[in-house]
RODO-2510 file (C-alpha; in nm, 4 decimals, decimal comma):
residues 542
     n   res          X          Y          Z
     1     x    -0,0064     1,1692    -4,6840
     2     x    -0,1379     1,4550    -4,4907
     3     x     0,1170     1,6706    -4,3186
     4     x     0,1098     1,6409    -3,9408
     5     x     0,0775     2,0182    -3,8890
     6     x    -0,2448     2,0049    -4,0889
     7     x    -0,3684     1,7386    -3,8407
     8     x    -0,2792     1,9768    -3,5660
     9     x    -0,4822     2,2517    -3,7427
    10     x    -0,7809     2,0094    -3,7670
    11     x    -0,7604     1,9427    -3,3962
    12     x    -0,7677     2,3262    -3,3341
    13     x    -1,0648     2,3633    -3,5656
    14     x    -1,2737     2,0832    -3,4466
    15     x    -1,1804     2,0389    -3,0857
    16     x    -1,0944     2,4017    -2,9631
    17     x    -1,2435     2,3592    -2,6172
    18     x    -1,0818     2,0178    -2,5499
    19     x    -0,7791     2,0061    -2,3260
    20     x    -0,4684     1,9438    -2,5265
    21     x    -0,1698     1,9874    -2,2788
    22     x    -0,1998     1,9410    -1,9044
    23     x     0,0683     1,9484    -1,6346
    24     x    -0,0366     1,6710    -1,4045
    25     x    -0,1847     1,8444    -1,1038
    26     x    -0,1218     2,1773    -1,2585
    27     x    -0,2025     2,4064    -1,5460
    28     x    -0,3906     2,3010    -1,8493
    29     x    -0,4395     2,4335    -2,1977
    30     x    -0,7296     2,3676    -2,4467
    31     x    -0,6497     2,3408    -2,8247
    32     x    -0,7749     2,6923    -2,8581
    33     x    -0,5423     2,8099    -2,5786
    34     x    -0,2559     2,6378    -2,7516
    35     x    -0,3350     2,8154    -3,0766
    36     x    -0,3351     3,1507    -2,9065
    37     x     0,0004     3,0871    -2,7420
    38     x     0,1544     2,9793    -3,0555
    39     x     0,0330     3,2886    -3,2267
    40     x     0,1698     3,5060    -2,9513
    41     x     0,5105     3,3402    -3,0074
    42     x     0,4773     3,3867    -3,3840
    43     x     0,4165     3,7641    -3,3319
    44     x     0,7249     3,7912    -3,1055
    45     x     0,9409     3,5902    -3,3537
    46     x     0,8337     3,8161    -3,6447
    47     x     0,9102     4,1348    -3,4461
    48     x     1,2407     4,0034    -3,3267
    49     x     1,3412     3,9456    -3,6916
    50     x     1,3438     3,5654    -3,6677
    51     x     1,3228     3,4024    -4,0092
    52     x     1,2018     3,0658    -4,1239
    53     x     1,4916     2,8095    -4,1222
    54     x     1,6750     2,9695    -3,8331
    55     x     1,7314     2,7542    -3,5300
    56     x     1,5744     2,7900    -3,1839
    57     x     1,6911     2,5602    -2,9048
    58     x     1,4541     2,4147    -2,6333
    59     x     1,6175     2,2912    -2,3259
    60     x     1,3858     2,2263    -2,0250
    61     x     1,1954     1,9581    -1,8393
    62     x     0,8732     1,8216    -2,0022
    63     x     0,5701     2,0372    -1,9428
    64     x     0,2725     2,1897    -2,1189
    65     x     0,4768     2,5054    -2,1772
    66     x     0,7562     2,2899    -2,3376
    67     x     0,4921     2,1405    -2,5719
    68     x     0,3615     2,4889    -2,6721
    69     x     0,7105     2,6256    -2,7330
    70     x     0,7894     2,3162    -2,9645
    71     x     0,4865     2,3763    -3,1791
    72     x     0,5360     2,7511    -3,1771
    73     x     0,8741     2,7115    -3,3343
    74     x     0,7690     2,4159    -3,5527
    75     x     0,4624     2,5986    -3,7112
    76     x     0,6508     2,9114    -3,7562
    77     x     0,8929     2,7402    -3,9947
    78     x     1,1978     2,7834    -3,7655
    79     x     1,3973     2,4739    -3,6875
    80     x     1,3395     2,3405    -3,3310
    81     x     1,6513     2,2032    -3,1475
    82     x     1,5388     1,9968    -2,8430
    83     x     1,8262     1,9525    -2,5920
    84     x     1,8086     1,7261    -2,2877
    85     x     1,8030     1,9350    -1,9708
    86     x     2,0225     1,6978    -1,7756
    87     x     2,3273     1,7662    -1,9827
    88     x     2,5959     1,9762    -1,8170
    89     x     2,5733     2,3604    -1,8618
    90     x     2,8816     2,3217    -2,0784
    91     x     2,7175     2,0516    -2,2879
    92     x     2,4023     2,2504    -2,3311
    93     x     2,6133     2,5497    -2,4446
    94     x     2,8072     2,3386    -2,6892
    95     x     2,4824     2,2005    -2,8542
    96     x     2,3116     2,5394    -2,8631
    97     x     2,6222     2,6820    -3,0265
    98     x     2,6806     2,3932    -3,2701
    99     x     2,3215     2,4138    -3,3842
   100     x     2,3636     2,7892    -3,4637
   101     x     2,0502     2,8622    -3,2522
   102     x     1,9657     3,2193    -3,2158
   103     x     1,7144     3,1901    -2,9461
   104     x     1,7132     2,9509    -2,6367
   105     x     1,3898     2,8508    -2,4432
   106     x     1,5106     2,7168    -2,1165
   107     x     1,4608     2,7174    -1,7369
   108     x     1,6058     2,9942    -1,5302
   109     x     1,8175     2,7672    -1,3220
   110     x     1,9805     2,6265    -1,6230
   111     x     2,0502     2,9620    -1,7869
   112     x     2,2141     3,0837    -1,4533
   113     x     2,4695     2,8023    -1,4802
   114     x     2,5508     2,8683    -1,8515
   115     x     2,8272     3,0939    -1,9644
   116     x     2,6800     3,3536    -2,2178
   117     x     3,0174     3,3831    -2,3743
   118     x     2,9828     3,0187    -2,4875
   119     x     2,6855     3,0942    -2,7017
   120     x     2,7683     3,4140    -2,8922
   121     x     2,5073     3,3532    -3,1594
   122     x     2,2164     3,3851    -2,9120
   123     x     1,9962     3,6954    -2,9369
   124     x     1,7522     3,5952    -2,6643
   125     x     1,6755     3,3574    -2,3786
   126     x     1,3132     3,2857    -2,2940
   127     x     1,1876     3,1123    -1,9808
   128     x     1,0241     2,7840    -2,0216
   129     x     0,8774     2,8109    -1,6697
   130     x     0,7029     3,1459    -1,6827
   131     x     0,6022     3,4227    -1,9189
   132     x     0,9201     3,6205    -1,9206
   133     x     1,2409     3,6934    -2,1078
   134     x     1,5674     3,5949    -1,9203
   135     x     1,7989     3,7801    -2,1385
   136     x     1,7865     3,9497    -2,4888
   137     x     1,9153     4,2171    -2,7238
   138     x     1,7423     4,5463    -2,7497
   139     x     1,5651     4,4293    -3,0492
   140     x     1,4462     4,1027    -2,8777
   141     x     1,3477     4,2828    -2,5644
   142     x     1,1306     4,5248    -2,7602
   143     x     0,9725     4,2474    -2,9563
   144     x     0,9010     4,0619    -2,6286
   145     x     0,7556     4,3579    -2,4531
   146     x     0,5294     4,4577    -2,7421
   147     x     0,4022     4,1042    -2,8417
   148     x     0,0846     4,1155    -2,6295
   149     x    -0,0104     4,4636    -2,7440
   150     x     0,0357     4,3503    -3,1047
   151     x    -0,1648     4,0446    -3,0467
   152     x    -0,4477     4,2548    -2,9126
   153     x    -0,4427     4,4878    -3,2075
   154     x    -0,4560     4,1872    -3,4455
   155     x    -0,7172     3,9982    -3,2576
   156     x    -0,9269     4,2458    -3,0510
   157     x    -1,1818     3,9644    -2,9880
   158     x    -0,9285     3,7032    -2,9313
   159     x    -0,7882     3,4466    -3,1905
   160     x    -1,0692     3,2573    -3,3678
   161     x    -0,9507     2,8908    -3,3708
   162     x    -1,1225     2,8457    -3,7073
   163     x    -0,8912     3,0944    -3,8643
   164     x    -0,5730     2,9104    -3,7676
   165     x    -0,3677     2,8168    -4,0769
   166     x    -0,0084     2,6997    -4,0759
   167     x     0,2398     2,6887    -4,3604
   168     x     0,2162     2,3384    -4,5058
   169     x     0,4094     2,3869    -4,8285
   170     x     0,7362     2,2627    -4,6815
   171     x     0,7438     1,8788    -4,6706
   172     x     1,1210     1,8534    -4,7361
   173     x     1,2195     2,1526    -4,5232
   174     x     1,4248     2,0963    -4,2224
   175     x     1,1899     2,0792    -3,9089
   176     x     1,3939     1,9355    -3,6272
   177     x     1,7612     1,8922    -3,5230
   178     x     1,7793     1,6199    -3,2598
   179     x     2,1134     1,5365    -3,1114
   180     x     2,1895     1,1612    -3,0566
   181     x     2,5269     1,1890    -2,9005
   182     x     2,6306     1,3738    -2,5965
   183     x     2,8507     1,6822    -2,5700
   184     x     3,1971     1,5963    -2,6605
   185     x     3,3728     1,5027    -2,9822
   186     x     3,1752     1,5873    -3,2933
   187     x     2,8023     1,6367    -3,2009
   188     x     2,5634     1,4299    -3,4124
   189     x     2,2618     1,6503    -3,4947
   190     x     1,9987     1,4451    -3,6771
   191     x     1,8188     1,6583    -3,9332
   192     x     1,4456     1,5499    -3,9789
   193     x     1,2043     1,6996    -4,2208
   194     x     0,8420     1,7768    -4,1890
   195     x     0,7782     1,4860    -4,4291
   196     x     0,9637     1,2433    -4,2096
   197     x     0,7546     1,3329    -3,8944
   198     x     0,4386     1,3336    -4,1083
   199     x     0,5247     0,9739    -4,2103
   200     x     0,5512     0,8470    -3,8569
   201     x     0,2421     1,0283    -3,7473
   202     x     0,0519     0,8663    -4,0316
   203     x     0,1881     0,5283    -3,9475
   204     x     0,0970     0,5520    -3,5879
   205     x    -0,2552     0,6560    -3,6692
   206     x    -0,2966     0,3549    -3,8853
   207     x    -0,1310     0,1014    -3,6656
   208     x    -0,1813     0,2268    -3,3120
   209     x    -0,4953     0,4563    -3,3003
   210     x    -0,6491     0,7298    -3,4897
   211     x    -0,9124     0,8209    -3,2261
   212     x    -0,8630     1,0984    -2,9617
   213     x    -0,7996     0,9755    -2,6109
   214     x    -0,5804     1,0558    -2,3083
   215     x    -0,2132     0,9710    -2,2482
   216     x     0,0356     1,0211    -1,9565
   217     x     0,3715     1,1563    -2,0859
   218     x     0,6615     1,0143    -1,8807
   219     x     0,9547     1,0182    -2,1379
   220     x     1,1913     1,3089    -2,1927
   221     x     1,0603     1,5038    -2,4928
   222     x     1,4008     1,5972    -2,6104
   223     x     1,4574     1,2264    -2,6895
   224     x     1,3148     1,1384    -3,0286
   225     x     1,1110     0,8395    -2,8799
   226     x     0,9203     1,0597    -2,6397
   227     x     0,9040     1,3487    -2,8944
   228     x     0,7684     1,1531    -3,1810
   229     x     0,5548     0,8669    -3,0348
   230     x     0,4537     1,0169    -2,6967
   231     x     0,4015     1,3809    -2,7943
   232     x     0,3687     1,4779    -3,1657
   233     x     0,1578     1,1761    -3,2774
   234     x    -0,0856     1,1954    -2,9720
   235     x    -0,1331     1,5654    -3,0108
   236     x    -0,1940     1,5552    -3,3882
   237     x    -0,4474     1,2808    -3,3196
   238     x    -0,6386     1,4903    -3,0557
   239     x    -0,5107     1,3278    -2,7376
   240     x    -0,5085     1,5094    -2,4069
   241     x    -0,1448     1,4837    -2,2952
   242     x    -0,0776     1,4856    -1,9137
   243     x     0,2846     1,5709    -1,8488
   244     x     0,4325     1,4398    -1,5280
   245     x     0,7046     1,6915    -1,5312
   246     x     0,9537     1,4961    -1,3246
   247     x     1,1317     1,1465    -1,3117
   248     x     0,8398     0,9078    -1,2486
   249     x     0,8559     0,6889    -0,9475
   250     x     0,6297     0,3809    -0,9618
   251     x     0,3900     0,5286    -0,7096
   252     x     0,3630     0,8581    -0,8980
   253     x     0,3179     0,6811    -1,2367
   254     x     0,0492     0,4456    -1,0988
   255     x    -0,1296     0,7385    -0,9400
   256     x    -0,1250     0,9258    -1,2601
   257     x    -0,2398     0,6234    -1,4749
   258     x    -0,5258     0,5480    -1,2265
   259     x    -0,6345     0,9076    -1,2448
   260     x    -0,6012     0,9671    -1,6194
   261     x    -0,7046     0,6249    -1,7284
   262     x    -0,5227     0,6329    -2,0648
   263     x    -0,5798     0,3876    -2,3491
   264     x    -0,2119     0,4023    -2,4532
   265     x     0,0944     0,3800    -2,2340
   266     x     0,4436     0,4507    -2,3991
   267     x     0,7562     0,3871    -2,1860
   268     x     1,1102     0,2507    -2,1640
   269     x     1,2215    -0,0769    -2,0009
   270     x     1,3433     0,0823    -1,6811
   271     x     0,9967     0,2168    -1,6093
   272     x     0,8011    -0,0989    -1,7061
   273     x     1,0525    -0,3082    -1,4921
   274     x     1,0051    -0,0818    -1,1931
   275     x     0,6152    -0,0993    -1,2355
   276     x     0,6497    -0,4811    -1,2682
   277     x     0,8619    -0,4990    -0,9634
   278     x     0,6261    -0,3047    -0,7415
   279     x     0,2913    -0,4094    -0,8844
   280     x     0,3180    -0,7583    -1,0307
   281     x     0,6283    -0,9457    -0,8996
   282     x     0,5117    -0,9506    -0,5427
   283     x     0,1878    -1,1166    -0,6449
   284     x     0,3669    -1,3824    -0,8430
   285     x     0,5881    -1,4689    -0,5420
   286     x     0,3179    -1,5383    -0,2842
   287     x     0,2714    -1,8955    -0,1576
   288     x    -0,0784    -1,9246    -0,3098
   289     x     0,0490    -1,7974    -0,6447
   290     x     0,3219    -2,0540    -0,6565
   291     x     0,0765    -2,3250    -0,5613
   292     x    -0,1810    -2,2289    -0,8264
   293     x     0,0721    -2,1884    -1,1029
   294     x     0,2119    -2,5426    -1,0351
   295     x    -0,1288    -2,6997    -1,1133
   296     x    -0,1780    -2,7078    -1,5065
   297     x    -0,5570    -2,6876    -1,4622
   298     x    -0,5429    -2,3738    -1,2487
   299     x    -0,2449    -2,1957    -1,3961
   300     x    -0,4430    -2,0237    -1,6833
   301     x    -0,7264    -1,9236    -1,4605
   302     x    -0,4909    -1,7604    -1,2092
   303     x    -0,2937    -1,5702    -1,4760
   304     x    -0,6244    -1,4494    -1,6318
   305     x    -0,7627    -1,3321    -1,2860
   306     x    -0,4432    -1,1601    -1,1963
   307     x    -0,4084    -1,0002    -1,5376
   308     x    -0,7504    -0,8555    -1,5167
   309     x    -0,6680    -0,7129    -1,1659
   310     x    -0,3476    -0,5537    -1,2991
   311     x    -0,5212    -0,3936    -1,5886
   312     x    -0,7658    -0,2370    -1,3441
   313     x    -0,4682    -0,1088    -1,1423
   314     x    -0,3529     0,0449    -1,4684
   315     x    -0,6731     0,2500    -1,5097
   316     x    -0,8905    -0,0079    -1,6674
   317     x    -0,8755     0,1341    -2,0254
   318     x    -0,5374     0,0340    -2,1528
   319     x    -0,5324    -0,1082    -2,4961
   320     x    -0,1558    -0,1180    -2,5582
   321     x     0,1656    -0,0675    -2,3690
   322     x     0,4595     0,0218    -2,6023
   323     x     0,8209    -0,0368    -2,4780
   324     x     1,1078     0,1011    -2,6632
   325     x     1,4642     0,2525    -2,6385
   326     x     1,6380    -0,0525    -2,4999
   327     x     1,5813    -0,4345    -2,4574
   328     x     1,3067    -0,5509    -2,2191
   329     x     1,3880    -0,8148    -1,9569
   330     x     1,2875    -1,1550    -2,0951
   331     x     1,1262    -1,2588    -1,7636
   332     x     0,9271    -0,9316    -1,7404
   333     x     0,8018    -0,9661    -2,0995
   334     x     0,7188    -1,3332    -2,0653
   335     x     0,5161    -1,2789    -1,7574
   336     x     0,3244    -0,9775    -1,8957
   337     x     0,2196    -1,1884    -2,1861
   338     x     0,1084    -1,4810    -1,9544
   339     x    -0,1000    -1,2161    -1,7688
   340     x    -0,2617    -1,1032    -2,1009
   341     x    -0,1265    -0,7573    -2,0613
   342     x    -0,1011    -0,6012    -2,4133
   343     x     0,2692    -0,5089    -2,4103
   344     x     0,4843    -0,4862    -2,7281
   345     x     0,8488    -0,3842    -2,7786
   346     x     0,9343    -0,1644    -3,0679
   347     x     1,2582    -0,0619    -3,2417
   348     x     1,3982     0,2541    -3,3787
   349     x     1,6569     0,5227    -3,3877
   350     x     1,6552     0,9052    -3,3840
   351     x     1,7592     0,8893    -3,7557
   352     x     1,4297     0,7045    -3,8328
   353     x     1,2110     0,9663    -3,6499
   354     x     1,2199     0,7194    -3,4531
   355     x     1,0445     0,4029    -3,5740
   356     x     1,2055     0,1154    -3,7708
   357     x     0,9938    -0,1855    -3,6442
   358     x     0,6654    -0,2227    -3,4659
   359     x     0,3784    -0,4545    -3,4374
   360     x     0,0299    -0,4372    -3,2540
   361     x    -0,0464    -0,6809    -2,9657
   362     x    -0,2502    -0,9010    -3,1943
   363     x     0,0430    -0,9905    -3,4208
   364     x     0,3324    -0,9254    -3,1917
   365     x     0,5871    -1,2150    -3,1421
   366     x     0,7568    -1,2161    -2,7975
   367     x     1,1314    -1,1472    -2,8008
   368     x     1,1053    -0,9596    -3,1322
   369     x     1,0842    -0,5905    -3,1981
   370     x     0,7957    -0,6212    -3,4437
   371     x     0,7985    -0,5931    -3,8178
   372     x     0,9491    -0,3244    -4,0412
   373     x     0,7431    -0,0186    -4,0843
   374     x     0,9049     0,0386    -4,4209
   375     x     1,2137    -0,1384    -4,5810
   376     x     1,4525    -0,3429    -4,3649
   377     x     1,7250    -0,5756    -4,4775
   378     x     1,9730    -0,7955    -4,2858
   379     x     2,3182    -0,7995    -4,4381
   380     x     2,3742    -1,1792    -4,3758
   381     x     2,3968    -1,4817    -4,6042
   382     x     2,1189    -1,6331    -4,3886
   383     x     1,9073    -1,3468    -4,2341
   384     x     1,6814    -1,5938    -4,0575
   385     x     1,9687    -1,7692    -3,8674
   386     x     2,2893    -1,5597    -3,8896
   387     x     2,2720    -1,2093    -3,7582
   388     x     2,3767    -0,9426    -3,9804
   389     x     2,3505    -0,5504    -3,9716
   390     x     1,9999    -0,4124    -3,9734
   391     x     1,9678    -0,1565    -4,2556
   392     x     1,6597     0,0436    -4,3552
   393     x     1,5103     0,2736    -4,6101
   394     x     1,1932     0,4902    -4,5920
   395     x     1,0431     0,8362    -4,5929
   396     x     1,0881     0,8590    -4,2233
   397     x     1,4675     0,8721    -4,2454
   398     x     1,6834     1,1810    -4,1653
   399     x     1,8471     1,3905    -4,4399
   400     x     2,1858     1,4013    -4,2750
   401     x     2,3892     1,5098    -3,9591
   402     x     2,4143     1,8836    -3,9120
   403     x     2,7526     2,0177    -4,0091
   404     x     2,8891     1,6543    -3,9888
   405     x     2,9073     1,5237    -4,3492
   406     x     3,1609     1,2555    -4,2607
   407     x     2,9204     1,0978    -4,0167
   408     x     2,6506     1,1227    -4,2810
   409     x     2,8635     0,9368    -4,5389
   410     x     2,9556     0,6647    -4,2805
   411     x     2,5961     0,6063    -4,1963
   412     x     2,4933     0,5108    -4,5562
   413     x     2,5552     0,2248    -4,7838
   414     x     2,6660     0,2764    -5,1436
   415     x     2,3089     0,2031    -5,2569
   416     x     2,1379     0,4440    -5,0001
   417     x     2,0394     0,2287    -4,7000
   418     x     2,0823     0,3579    -4,3582
   419     x     2,3259     0,1469    -4,1448
   420     x     2,1826     0,1137    -3,7969
   421     x     2,4936    -0,0408    -3,6336
   422     x     2,2697    -0,3108    -3,4888
   423     x     2,2864    -0,6828    -3,5471
   424     x     1,9664    -0,8842    -3,5985
   425     x     1,7791    -1,1578    -3,7757
   426     x     1,4426    -1,1583    -3,9481
   427     x     1,2025    -1,4673    -3,9517
   428     x     1,0084    -1,5749    -4,2420
   429     x     0,7116    -1,3742    -4,1146
   430     x     0,9170    -1,0580    -4,1092
   431     x     0,9610    -1,0351    -3,7323
   432     x     1,2878    -0,8624    -3,6478
   433     x     1,4959    -0,9951    -3,3538
   434     x     1,7827    -0,7668    -3,2162
   435     x     2,1125    -0,9665    -3,1497
   436     x     2,3500    -0,6890    -3,0346
   437     x     2,5351    -0,3889    -3,1262
   438     x     2,8063    -0,3678    -3,3863
   439     x     2,9663    -0,0681    -3,2381
   440     x     3,0204     0,0018    -2,8729
   441     x     2,7159     0,2114    -2,8161
   442     x     2,5503     0,1520    -2,4773
   443     x     2,1876     0,1835    -2,4285
   444     x     2,0915     0,2659    -2,0613
   445     x     1,7867     0,1115    -1,9128
   446     x     1,6028     0,4368    -1,9419
   447     x     1,6673     0,4308    -2,3233
   448     x     1,9435     0,6928    -2,3392
   449     x     2,2319     0,6594    -2,5927
   450     x     2,5555     0,6438    -2,4136
   451     x     2,8684     0,6563    -2,6237
   452     x     3,1719     0,5059    -2,4334
   453     x     3,4110     0,7164    -2,6274
   454     x     3,2767     1,0408    -2,4906
   455     x     3,2838     0,9179    -2,1399
   456     x     3,6385     0,8086    -2,1887
   457     x     3,7312     1,1600    -2,3052
   458     x     3,6032     1,2890    -1,9746
   459     x     3,7858     1,0279    -1,7697
   460     x     4,0993     1,0795    -1,9545
   461     x     4,1236     1,4309    -1,8449
   462     x     4,2116     1,3086    -1,5033
   463     x     4,5880     1,3357    -1,4042
   464     x     4,5987     0,9828    -1,2779
   465     x     4,4672     0,8097    -1,6065
   466     x     4,6974     0,6895    -1,8814
   467     x     4,4217     0,5204    -2,0774
   468     x     4,0706     0,3905    -2,0001
   469     x     3,7891     0,1782    -2,1360
   470     x     3,4142     0,2186    -2,0587
   471     x     3,1909    -0,0742    -2,0693
   472     x     2,8470    -0,1889    -1,9541
   473     x     2,8467    -0,4715    -1,7026
   474     x     2,5172    -0,5973    -1,5563
   475     x     2,3407    -0,2842    -1,6821
   476     x     2,5838    -0,0425    -1,5104
   477     x     2,8595     0,1762    -1,6564
   478     x     3,1991     0,0652    -1,5598
   479     x     3,5290     0,2232    -1,6338
   480     x     3,8616     0,0206    -1,6571
   481     x     4,1452     0,2613    -1,5963
   482     x     4,5274     0,2041    -1,6629
   483     x     4,7031     0,4644    -1,4419
   484     x     4,9933     0,6741    -1,5425
   485     x     5,3302     0,5389    -1,4313
   486     x     5,3734     0,8017    -1,1519
   487     x     5,0280     0,7279    -1,0151
   488     x     5,0816     0,3549    -1,0335
   489     x     5,3770     0,3881    -0,8043
   490     x     5,1472     0,5204    -0,5360
   491     x     4,9166     0,2275    -0,5400
   492     x     5,0833     0,0308    -0,2561
   493     x     4,7708    -0,1006    -0,0887
   494     x     4,4058    -0,1976    -0,1543
   495     x     4,3065     0,1283     0,0264
   496     x     4,5112     0,3330    -0,2204
   497     x     4,3425     0,1554    -0,5222
   498     x     4,0062     0,2123    -0,3800
   499     x     4,0782     0,5897    -0,3020
   500     x     4,2107     0,6493    -0,6495
   501     x     3,9285     0,4786    -0,8197
   502     x     3,6638     0,6625    -0,6253
   503     x     3,8421     0,9967    -0,6986
   504     x     3,8536     0,9331    -1,0701
   505     x     3,4769     0,8263    -1,0661
   506     x     3,3655     1,1339    -0,8680
   507     x     3,5516     1,3860    -1,0812
   508     x     3,4244     1,2259    -1,4012
   509     x     3,0636     1,2226    -1,2783
   510     x     3,0769     1,5941    -1,2061
   511     x     3,1206     1,6571    -1,5719
   512     x     2,8919     1,3840    -1,7208
   513     x     2,5115     1,3984    -1,7734
   514     x     2,3254     1,1905    -1,5110
   515     x     2,2210     0,9144    -1,7510
   516     x     2,5905     0,8360    -1,8302
   517     x     2,7318     0,8489    -1,4795
   518     x     2,9951     0,5905    -1,3960
   519     x     2,8969     0,3285    -1,1468
   520     x     3,2492     0,2142    -1,0669
   521     x     3,6053     0,2360    -1,1667
   522     x     3,8374    -0,0671    -1,1816
   523     x     4,2140     0,0094    -1,1817
   524     x     4,3973    -0,2378    -1,4149
   525     x     4,7593    -0,3351    -1,3970
   526     x     4,8554    -0,3806    -1,7553
   527     x     4,7932    -0,1714    -2,0691
   528     x     4,4868    -0,2608    -2,3030
   529     x     4,5520    -0,4801    -2,6012
   530     x     4,5314    -0,2844    -2,9253
   531     x     4,4731    -0,3438    -3,3012
   532     x     4,7357    -0,2607    -3,5580
   533     x     4,5928     0,0780    -3,6016
   534     x     4,6014     0,1569    -3,2369
   535     x     4,2477     0,1022    -3,1276
   536     x     4,1766    -0,0907    -2,7961
   537     x     4,0290    -0,4336    -2,8666
   538     x     3,7158    -0,3357    -2,6942
   539     x     3,5558    -0,6856    -2,7440
   540     x     3,8257    -0,8497    -2,5215
   541     x     3,6984    -0,6667    -2,2103
   542     x     3,3204    -0,7157    -2,2395
***
């Protein structure tokens, strides 16, 4: 198996003048530009005394500069720590600090809201928006200010792309720490090696495409799904990646897809369902559509005709739409298949870098999440009919949780299989079907992991809250709150109930990332039922 950074090297050698990273409607960088920008970072890192294996956090919106910064750290041999920019400033500080990061690459607006005292290990903060240093020690400042001069001395005629060579003798070294949980409790930093990422890139090249093309990036790059499948794999395959750089509305995404004409579209259910609602659903609801689909002899012709029209609306070159991160609506998936749109749903977790199951459109079974990319077993006496825990093994798996050995122990079986915490079945052909979660983890429609316990910790800080329970109801985050005795005495009217519920919700949401915001709070009159060991019987309230 060829290491993924070797594949990046090859793209720089063979396609130096081809665009690699483009901000949609903005700046663009060829593979040669990327190589020079990476080298400039390397010169700075060396002058600043950064050593291989040290951690560098990257917290910013998706962009070409984000992509360059990622590979600059990754190719230097330092450990990159991607952090979602929509965490609270306190959360970003906590993860930066927990990861032992000594540099932070972020946006000026994010850094302004952070408390420097909360990240004492930091030696420098670099802007992800422009070519400047936001803060640094004297050594870091000196290294930053001298980097361009040192580059010019080393490469008086510019960097020759053919001379680029990265350290590839590090397959089992730590490459990435990606945090799966939020910003309270014990953070779970998933440790991924160069070998794990190489395995996923190799698999995608064999089962998706190994030919250079174009792709529109709409997923958060700090999330492993977007990072691995929509960024690292396409880049190392020679794709030109167009970064939207903001939350994609259906109109913006359609415009970008029509303009870029990608062959591959990777997304989450929330996005595909919005596109479906704006582009396809209205055409299926017309009077003529209902009439045509009611006649057996005309139904197939109608679906074929509409499907071809939709594919043209999607740029005319799409060979595959991959959906992951959360379940896709059955109605949406069913209608996409009727129209002949090549949409598949995959399955994975950050700990698997992130793929566990996948299948190409030719072999995909609707309702499944594909077939295992490596080893998968279902812990059930009858795996084809009775759901059991999905467990997996393979070279793509993580090597542990950073500074959290107990979580690592809890995630493995005695014989070395990774416990996903998901329930599923597997048919005789190897197709895996997800049947639910073992634990209380909530997956938002955008594919984000929401840990109810973390949201509950935030809510419980409120003076009115005795105990609370966070659930997902109809796709929305709902908090059930049992008030303190003193607060309960004030609830003498429906208006008082409503006012307290709204106050609890608003205060909690101020401290929560956007993707785990509470939609509503319900005040309950009796305490929650608990197990013998004191845990709330969560399943009773689903």
